[in-house]
C-alpha positions in Angstrom: -0.2 0.1 0.2 3.1 2.9 0.9 4.6 1.8 -2.3 1.1 2.5 -4.5 1.0 6.2 -2.6 4.7 6.4 -3.3 4.7 6.1 -6.8 1.5 7.8 -7.2 2.6 10.8 -5.1 5.9 11.1 -7.9 3.5 10.5 -10.1 1.5 13.6 -9.8 4.7 15.2 -7.9 5.8 15.2 -11.9 2.8 15.1 -13.8 3.8 18.6 -14.9 6.6 17.1 -17.1 5.0 14.2 -17.9 4.0 12.9 -21.0 0.9 10.6 -22.2 1.2 7.4 -23.7 -2.1 6.5 -25.8 -2.7 3.1 -27.7 1.9 2.3 -28.0 2.4 6.1 -28.5 4.2 8.5 -26.0 3.3 12.0 -26.7 4.5 15.3 -25.1 1.9 17.0 -22.4 3.5 20.9 -22.2 4.7 21.5 -25.8 1.7 21.6 -28.0 0.7 20.2 -31.3 3.9 19.2 -33.2 3.8 22.2 -36.3 2.3 21.8 -39.9 4.8 22.5 -42.6 3.8 25.3 -45.2 2.2 24.6 -48.4 4.7 25.5 -51.3 2.6 28.2 -53.5 3.6 27.8 -57.7 1.7 30.8 -58.4 4.2 33.5 -59.0 7.4 34.4 -57.5 6.0 36.6 -54.9 4.1 33.9 -53.8 6.2 31.5 -54.0 8.7 33.5 -51.8 6.1 34.6 -49.1 6.4 30.5 -49.2 9.9 30.3 -48.0 9.4 32.9 -45.8 7.0 30.7 -44.0 9.4 28.1 -44.1 11.9 29.5 -42.1 9.2 30.5 -39.1 7.9 26.8 -39.5 11.9 25.3 -39.0 12.3 27.9 -35.7 8.7 26.5 -34.2 9.9 23.1 -35.3 12.9 23.0 -33.7 11.1 25.2 -29.7 8.5 21.5 -30.3 11.3 18.6 -30.6 13.8 20.5 -28.2 10.4 20.7 -25.7 9.4 17.0 -26.6 13.5 15.9 -25.9 13.5 17.3 -22.5 10.1 16.1 -21.4 10.7 12.9 -22.8 13.8 12.8 -21.0 12.6 13.8 -17.8 9.7 11.2 -17.9 12.4 8.6 -18.5 14.1 9.7 -15.4 10.7 9.3 -13.2 9.4 5.7 -14.9 13.6 4.6 -13.8 13.1 5.9 -10.6 10.4 5.2 -10.0 11.4 1.3 -11.4 14.3 1.4 -8.6 12.9 2.7 -6.0 10.5 -0.2 -6.5 13.1 -3.1 -6.4 14.7 -1.3 -3.6 11.8 -1.6 -1.7 10.8 -5.1 -3.2 14.7 -6.2 -1.8 13.8 -5.1 1.5 10.6 -6.6 1.7 12.9 -10.2 0.2 14.9 -9.3 3.3 12.9 -9.2 5.9 10.7 -12.8 5.2 14.6 -14.3 4.8 15.6 -12.9 7.9 12.2 -14.2 9.4 11.9 -17.4 8.1 16.1 -17.7 9.4 14.7 -16.7 13.0 11.2 -18.9 12.9 14.0 -22.1 11.5 16.3 -21.6 14.5 12.7 -20.9 16.5 11.7 -24.2 15.5 14.7 -25.9 15.9 15.4 -25.4 19.2 12.5 -27.5 20.6 
């Protein structure tokens, strides 16, 4: 019970950086939508040049999106690894306690 509470607490405490997983796909929570690429206009030179300006803007937005995505993914990976390590450490303590109890019980029963 304590382990579940601890995991839930850590999850809630770190949910500001946590992405979400749905249908086997992870998506960041705080990065917004991935920018859609602009359409290249081919009607005339002026329209084409305007498209080229839009590409520069799109590249900047895409760069920011992926920097955010990587930062959030790294934070989530760290949370997952810490949680798993904590769960393993807690389980190891349980195993050690059980082994100690078994040893004490065997000693007690063999004295009789």
